[in-house]
N, C-alpha and C positions, 0 to 999 in steps of 0.2 A: 439491415438492423433486425435483431432478434427480439421478439416480444416474450416476456417472462412472466410466469405466474408464481405465486407463493408455493414452494414445494410442499408436498404432503408431509405431515408430521413436523413441520417447521415450528420451533418454539414460539409460544404466544405470550408467555409471562416471564418476568425476571427470574423466577425460581427455575423454570424449565431451561432458560438460556444459561444460567450459571451452572446448572447440572451438566449441560453439554460441554461447557468450557472445562469443567472439572474432569470429565471423561476424556476429552481429546487432548488436554494439556500434557498428559503422560505419554503421548505419542510423538511429541516434538523431538526431533533429532538435532542435537547440538554438537555432536562429536565428528561431523563431516566438515571439511574445509569449504566445499562448494566449488563451482567451476572457476577456473582462473579468469581474472578480469581481462577484458579485451578479446575474449575468444567466444565463438559460438554466437548465440542470440540472447538478447535480454529484452524483457517485456515489461512495459509500464502499465499499471492499471489505476484507474481513478473513477470517481463518480460525481454526479451533479444531481441536485434535487429540485423539483418543483413542489414546494410544500403545499401550495393551494390545491393542486391536483393530486397530491399524494403519490407523486411519481419519482422514480430514480432512474437515471441513465448511467450505464457503465461503459467504459471503453478499455480496450486492450490494444496496445500498439507495440509491435515487435520491431526491434532495431537490430541491425548487424552490430555486434559488440565492438568490432574493430573500427568501423567507419562511422557508426552512429547514424547510418542511413535507415530510413523506414523500409522494412521488408513486408509487413502485412499489418492490417488493422481490422478491428471488428467492434461492434457496439451491441448493446442490449438495453431495452427499456421495459420497466415493469412497475407494479405497485410496490410501495414501500412495505417491506415484509415484517417490520417489527417497530414498536414505538421507540421514541428517542430516550435512551437511558445511557448516561456516560459509562463507559467500560463495556458496553454491550453493542456498540455501533456496528460491529461486523455482521450482526444478525439482520441489520437493515440493508446491507450492501451486498452480501455474498451471493444471493441468488442471481442478481444481475451480473456481478463480476464473473461468476462461474460460467454463466451463459455466454458472455463475451469471449472468455477464454476458449470455451468449447467450439465457438464459431470460427476460430482462427484456422487458416489453411495450412499452418505449419506448427511444429512444436514450439512452445514459447521460450524454452530455456529458463534462465533465472528470471524470477518475477520480482519486480520492484514495486512495492506498495507505497502510496502516499499516506503513510500512517505508521503504525507501530508493530513491533513483534514482541520480544521479551519486555521491552519498555512499556508496560501496561500494568494497571493496578493488580490484575489477576495473573500477570505474566503470560498472557495469551491474547495478544492483539491480532489485528487483521492479517498481518504477514504470517504469523504462526498458524492461525486458523485456516487460512487459504492453503498454506503449505501442507498441512496435515491432510486436508480434504483432497488435495490434488496429487500429493507426493512430490510436488515440484520444489526445488530450492527457492527460497523467498527471503527477502529482507524488507525492513521498513525504513523509510527515509521521511521524517516528519518535519513540518515547518516550525513547530513549537515544542517546548519540552514537556507539555502536558502537566502532570502534577509533580514532576521530578525536578531536582536541583542540579546545578553544575556551576563550575567556575569558568569564566570566559576564557576560551583558548587563546593562545598567542595569535597575533594578527595575521601571520602568514598563512597562505593556502596550505592545507594539509595538516595544520595544527589541530589537536583535539584534546578534550578533557573528559573525565568520566561523567556520565549521566547517572545520578544517584537516587536510589530510594532508601533513605537513611544511609547506612553504610554499604548497601549492596549496589554494585555497578550493573545497571540494566542496559546500558548502551553508551554511546559517545556523542558529545557535541563536537561536530566536525566543521572546520572552516573550509569552505569550498572556493571562496574568493577572498583575496587579501582584504582585511579590515571590514568584511561584510558579515552580518549576523550569521552564525553557524546554522547548519541543519542538524537533525537529531537522528542518529542511525542506531538501529538495533537489529540483531539477528532474528530471523523468523523461523526458518526450518531448513536444515541441511546446509547451513552456511555459517562459518565462524564469524565472530565480530570483526576480527582483523580483515578477513576477506570482504565483509560487507563494507568496511571503510574504503578498501581499495577499489571495489566496484563503484562506490559513490564518487570517488575522485575521478575515475575513468569516465564517468557519465556527466561530469560537470566541467567540460573544457572552457566554457565561456560564460556560464550563468550560475547563480547560487543553487538552483534546483536541478536535479538530474534531467537529462534530455528525455528520458522515459516519462517522467512526470509531466514535463512541459507538453509533450505530444498528447499524452492521454487526457490531460486536463482540457486542452482545446477541443479534442474530439468528443469527449462526453458532453461538453456544453453544446456543441453543435448538434449532437444527436438528440439532446433534450429539447432544443429549440425546434428541430424538425418534428418531434413527436407532439409538441404542444401548440405549434403554430406560431405565427409572427407576433411580435410585441411582447414576448415572454422572456424575461432575463433568468438564466440558469443560476441558481443559488449554489455557492460552494458548500460542501459538506461541513458539519461541525467538526471540531478537532477530534481526531481518533485517539 
């Protein structure tokens, strides 16, 4: 497990964070398809918080994209690096997530974030921010639609409908299990939306959520428990 400090120069105010988003948003690459689903490696990242101790634990879990078997994993724990502000949650999580990725013994390949990419009020969610900072292809697969609207997809697995900000499509509501609530997929960096949907379906052979997210969620909770001692329940992060 890696211990993380707040990086020098990290934003401390909402104004500073929004300025960083404005600067980096123009670097997002949206005209690359991304790696083919089922090839190479795919890595899930997730975080858990201990609000009482002001700690965040991040996990990165690498899977073989063809077999979905775990290839490598790493964790990082540090102080929460930014106050809770909707739309700016990446600034709370990225130092720990980047440290976990840096600690991996192998290249991560495509990164799947438990959160958003283009589907973000400022069109620069965690998957976009992480992708720009690392140069890695990244997508967001979220559990809820955040502030956006959608029509319920058809009940069959693989059905999808536009995730909308007004008339703008920012992602898709994707049914990964028959007649089960959809997940909300958006491109982050260097991956098309169509390919992001295909990756999400390849990563959900048995459950609603991608195997990347399921593994990373369990690992970051265990890492937080180890860091804080027995009797502490890891809190899930707020909606990204």
